[in-house]
N, C-alpha and C positions, 0 to 999 in steps of 0.2 A: 700420598694423600693422608691427611690427618684423620684419625678416627673420630667419628662424630660421637659426641657424648649423649647417651640416652638416659632417660630417667628409668629407674628400676621398675616403676609401674608399667611403663610402656613396653619394656622388654618382656614382662610377664604376659601382657595382653598379646603381644606379637607371637610369642611361643604358643599360646593357647589357640590362636587363630590358625597357625601353621599346622597344628596337630589335627585339625578338623578335616574331614574328607567330604566333598560335596556329594549329596544324595541325588540320584537320578530324578528328573522332574516327573510329576504325575500327569502333567498336561502335555499333550502332543500338539505342537503349534500348527502343523499342517491340518490335523483333524479339526482343530478349533476353527480355523479359517474356513474350511469346507462347510462345517455346520452353520457358521454365521452366514455364509452365502446362501445356503439352502433356506435359512429362516427369513432372510431379507427378500427372497424372490416371492413374487405374488403367485397365486394359484390359478391364474388365468392362462394357462398354457394351452387351452383348447381354442382360444379366440382366433389367433392367426392361422393355425392349420384349417379351421373351419372356413374362414374367409377365403383362403387360398383355394380350397377344394370347391367352394361355391362358384368362384370366378372361373375356375377351370371347367366345371360342368356347364356353366352358362356359355362360355366361348366355344366349347365343343358342340353344344346344341345349336348355336347360331351358325357355326360353320357347316354343320350337316344340313340345316335348313336352307342355306344358301346354295349348297351343292345339289341337293335333291329337289329343289323347286322346279316346277315345269317351266318350259320355255314360254315366254310371252307370245300370245297369238296376236298377229297384226291384222286387224280388220280395216280395210280401206273402203270407204264409200265415196263414189264419185257422183257429184250432183251437178247437172248442167242447168244453168239458169239463163234463159234468153235475155239479152240486154239490147235495148234499142239505142242506136247511135244518136246523139243529140244533133239536131239540125243546125244549130248555131251555138257558139260558145256562150255560156251564161256569164254575165259580168256582175260584179258586186253592186250593191244598191247605190254606192257613192257614184258610180259611173253609169247610172241608168239614163235612158234617153227621155227622161221626164222634162217637160218644158220648164225653162227658168226665165226669170224676168230680167230685162235689161235695165239700164239706168233710166230709160224713157218710160218704163212700165210695160212695154210690149213683151210678149212672150216669144222666145226663139227656141224652136225645137231642135235645131241642129247644133246647139252649143251646150255641151255637158258641163257639169260642175267641175271646177279644177280639183285635181288630186294632189295630195301632199307627196313628198318623196317616200314616206313610209307606206302610204297606200299604193303607190306605183310599184314599190318593191314587193309588197304582199301580192299584188295582182300578177306580177311577173312570176313569182314563185308558185302561185297556185294554178294559174291558167296558161303559163308560158309567155314568151316574149311576143307571140303573135297577138295576144289579147290586149297588149298595151295600146292606148289611144294614139291616134295619129297626131303629130304635132301640126299646129295650124301655122302655116308659113305666112299667112296674111296678117298675123298679129304684129303690132309694132313693139319691138323689144328694144330696150336700150342696149347699146353694145357693151360688151364686157371690157373692162380695162385690164390690160396685161399686167401681171405682177412680175417685176424683175427678179431673176434668180441671182441671189447674191452668195458670194463665198465669204467665209470668215475673214479672209484676207482683204476683202473689199469693204470693210467697215467704214472707211472714209467716204466711199461712194454713198453709203446709206445716209451718213450725216449730211452729205451735200444734197441729197435728194429731199431730205426733210426741210432743209433751210432754203428758201427761194433766193 
């Protein structure tokens, strides 16, 4: 390998630097970092221990109060109230036996007002099925037309039924 040519000034500077011995540092790095951590820490080191001890005292007091409380005393009072049985079931006002007028203007006492299905349901739920009015067989009703039960496969039959 060929020798590198150095300038004479650089050779003198190199020799001067090589003759120098390093001095030990006056700063201790570990001590410096420890002091920096101490300085950056806040001085509220009493807050969390105080809160912890307060909660511990509170929970201990509540636990002792729960364990040492007297057993609850059960006082039972029995009250007897005489109740008379009703002689006839009471019906709502819509099904009262009040006289109503016919188309001729005469009053018929045996014919109550007609009830809707909701009123009949409420009557049955409140007083029982026995309280429902009797159906009058003498009334002329138009017969119900049967509705055919169709399957989805019978869609052609439905079309045929609609078209005469």
